[in-house]
N, C-alpha and C positions, 0 to 999 in steps of 0.2 A: 426070795422074791424081792424085787426092787420096785419102789414106787417113785416116779419122777413128778415133782410138783414145780410149778403150779399146773402143769398139764394133766395130772392125774392119770398118767400112763403107767402101766405095770409091765414088767418083764422078769424072766427068770435069769439067774446068774449061776453058772456052774462054779464049783469050788476052786477051779483052776484057771478061771478067766477073769480079766479085769472088768470093771463095771463098763468101761468104754466098749470092750469087745462084746459083752453081753447085750448092751444097747444096740450096737450095730447089727447083731444077729437078730434082734427083735424089730429091725427096721427104723431105728432111732439114731439120728446123728447128734452126737455131743461135740461141741467145739474142741478141737485139738490140733496141735502142730507136731510136737516132738514125740509124743507117745512114750516118753521115758521119765516123766516126772520133773522136768527142769523148766519148761517154758511157762507153765502155769495157765495156759490157755483154757484148760478144762476145769479150772478152779471152781469148785462147787461146795455147797454147804450140806452137810449131813444132818438132817433134822432128827433122825433116830437111827439106831443100828450100830454095827461095828464093822470095821474093815481091817485087813492086814495089807501090807505093801509088798509089791514084787521087787522093789529096790530098797536098799538099806536106808537111804536118807532121801525121801522125796522132798521136793522144793517147797516145804511148808515150815514156817517158824513154829516154835513150841506154843506160842500164844494162839496161832491159827489152828493148830491141832486141838488145843483145849476148847476153842470156840466152835469146833465141829466142822472145820473146813477140810476138804479132801481133794485129792487129784484122781479122778476116775480112770485116767489112762493107766495108772499103776496100782489102783486100789482093788482088792478082791473082797467081796462081801463075806463076812463070817457069821452073819445073822441077817434077818430081814432088814432092808435099808430103805429109808425115805430120804430122798436126795433132792435138793432145790437147785435147779439149773434152768432159768427162764429162756436160755438160748438154744435149747434142744429143739430139733426139728424132725418131723417124720420124713423118712426116705420113701420114695415112691414104691420101690420094691427092695426088700431086705437082701443084702449081699449073701452070696453062698460061700 
């Protein structure tokens, strides 16, 4: 389960999909451009939970990782996640 704050929206994330993909499936648009962990457009703060990455070295510094920042386009939830991203938007209809 993923909770997006400050909106308090929740959605499920499968073990094999990024948080970005799970949000899209739930009808939520997170800001993104590259979708490979380099542009940092999706830069978000993880308030709680844990993730693993689909790429070996996502575009985060060691300090940013320690401070809880994540890149949802390449992050996969490994536990329930609470993620802060004030720029998320509802999509009129979830893509298929």
